[in-house]
C-alpha positions, 0 to 999 in steps of 0.5 A, a space after each residue: 958452350 957445353 962441355 964435351 966430356 965422356 961421362 961414365 957409368 961406374 963399375 964400382 957402384 954397389 948397393 948393400 944386399 938388403 937395399 930395395 930391389 925395385 929401386 936398385 933396378 931403377 938406379 942401375 938402369 938410369 940414363 947417362 949423366 948428360 941425360 940426367 942433367 937435361 932432365 933436371 933442367 927441364 923439370 926446374 924450368 917448369 917449376 919454382 926456383 927460389 933464388 937468394 943472395 947470402 952473405 958469408 958468416 965465416 970470418 975467413 970470408 970477409 965482405 963475401 956473398 953468394 947466390 943460392 937457388 933452391 928447387 925441386 925435381 922428381 924423386 926419381 930424378 934426384 935418385 938418378 943424380 945422386 944415387 945411380 952409377 951414372 950420376 954426379 957422385 958416380 963421376 966423382 967416384 970414377 975420377 975427382 976431375 971427372 966429378 968436377 967436369 960433371 958439376 960444370 956440365 950441370 951448371 952450364 945446363 942450369 945457368 940460363 934457367 937460374 939467371 931467368 929466375 934471378 931476374 924474375 925475383 928482382 934481385 940485384 946482379 951487381 954490387 956491392 963493389 965489384 960483386 957480381 951474381 954472374 961471377 958467383 954462378 960461374 965460379 969454379 967452386 959453385 956446386 949443385 948438391 942435395 939440399 941437406 936441410 930437406 933430404 936427410 942422409 941417415 941410412 947406410 945403403 951403398 957397398 962402395 969399397 973405397 967409401 966404406 974404408 973411408 967411413 971406417 976411419 977414426 972420426 969419420 962417418 958414413 954419410 957417403 954410403 947413404 942413398 938419400 930419398 927426396 926431391 930438393 936440390 940446391 945450387 950454391 954459388 961461389 963466394 965472391 968478395 967486393 973486389 970481384 974475387 972468388 974466395 974458397 975456404 981452405 978445407 973446400 979447395 980439395 972438395 972434389 978429392 974428398 967426394 972421390 975418397 968418401 962420397 961427400 965433403 
């Protein structure tokens, strides 16, 4: 069932004065978040979704695996999703829980497409033990994000006061203030162990709060 949430356009989303004017106007005119989610679903349903099953390498996640899906969308669509005042990060900026709801909404939109790609690839849905690809996709900690291997975050573009303050703290960096350009997204499923239990690293439990506070986690 689709989540019914009043997603919002952030009033606190600002760009630096030197940000490209044409791109800024496009981002400020982005459609509502639900429409962005539908656009992503449409674009990946007509393209190539690459699914894999990944074992955990962190010793704190014994016998855990998760599903991972890599896919591409139009650059404008990724820009709307990640860098617009109506996008995913903008929902987190407005409220940490609203960001989690936005992530869940996007997961719901993409779920049938991801399952179809998983089946087409001939990957196993069950095992070892009680591990399940369905649980990994539906897990509370599953997430959609830019694929940072292909979409670099190495510029400073945003003038969001809350994130600027976080970036200026000792030991912090300014990744949250980047408006990256690219087309690659990734869906990272939840880590599920062989008993069928979702496992979350301690530092990731408050991921939604970290994105709210500084624009990334």
